[in-house]
C-alpha positions as CSV (number, residue, x, y, z in Angstrom):
1,M,0.0,0.0,0.0
2,R,1.4,3.3,-1.1
3,F,0.4,6.7,0.4
4,S,1.0,10.0,-1.2
5,K,3.2,12.7,0.3
6,P,0.2,14.8,1.5
7,A,-1.4,11.7,3.1
8,L,1.8,10.8,5.0
9,M,2.3,14.4,6.1
10,G,-1.3,14.5,7.3
11,A,-0.8,11.2,9.2
12,G,2.4,12.6,10.8
13,L,0.6,15.8,11.8
14,G,-2.2,13.7,13.2
15,F,0.3,11.7,15.3
16,V,1.8,14.9,16.7
17,M,-1.6,16.3,17.5
18,G,-2.5,13.0,19.3
19,I,0.6,13.4,21.4
20,V,-0.4,17.0,22.2
21,F,-3.9,16.0,23.2
22,L,-2.4,13.2,25.4
23,I,-0.3,15.8,27.2
24,I,-3.3,18.2,27.6
25,S,-5.5,15.4,28.9
26,L,-2.9,14.3,31.4
27,L,-2.7,17.9,32.7
28,Q,-6.5,18.4,32.9
29,F,-8.1,15.1,34.1
30,D,-10.3,14.9,37.2
31,S,-8.5,12.8,39.8
32,A,-11.8,12.1,41.6
33,E,-13.1,10.3,38.6
34,T,-10.1,8.6,37.0
35,N,-6.3,8.1,37.3
36,V,-3.3,8.8,35.1
37,K,-3.0,5.2,33.9
38,D,-6.6,5.1,32.5
39,V,-6.3,8.6,30.8
40,A,-3.0,7.6,29.2
41,L,-4.3,4.2,28.0
42,V,-7.4,5.7,26.4
43,S,-5.4,8.4,24.8
44,L,-2.8,5.9,23.4
45,L,-5.2,3.2,22.3
46,I,-8.1,5.4,21.0
47,G,-7.0,9.1,20.7
48,I,-3.8,8.8,18.8
49,P,-5.0,6.2,16.2
50,F,-8.1,8.3,15.5
51,S,-5.9,11.4,15.1
52,V,-3.7,9.6,12.7
53,L,-6.6,8.3,10.7
54,I,-8.2,11.7,10.5
55,G,-4.9,13.3,9.4
56,L,-4.5,10.5,6.8
57,G,-7.9,11.2,5.4
58,I,-7.4,15.0,5.3
59,G,-4.0,14.5,3.6
60,W,-5.6,12.1,1.1
61,A,-8.3,14.6,0.3
62,W,-5.6,17.4,0.0
63,G,-3.7,15.2,-2.5
64,K,-6.9,14.6,-4.5
65,F,-7.9,18.2,-4.7
66,Y,-4.4,19.9,-5.0
67,G,-2.3,17.1,-6.5
68,T,0.2,14.7,-4.9
69,D,3.1,17.2,-5.3
70,S,1.3,20.1,-3.7
71,L,3.3,20.1,-0.4
């Protein structure tokens, strides 16, 4: 399976944003309701993969509309 340059850049940006959201969620969780381990696991197992998939989709759409050599 080959991905275009915009799709891979979108996936990379999605990964970085997933890490940023992980850090933000670790700083803002409610300690009365959950703990650090649960917040980190949910962010790593659900948040980052969805961020990568969304970035991959946006990058794919960018490549379709603007061409694969647009970035």
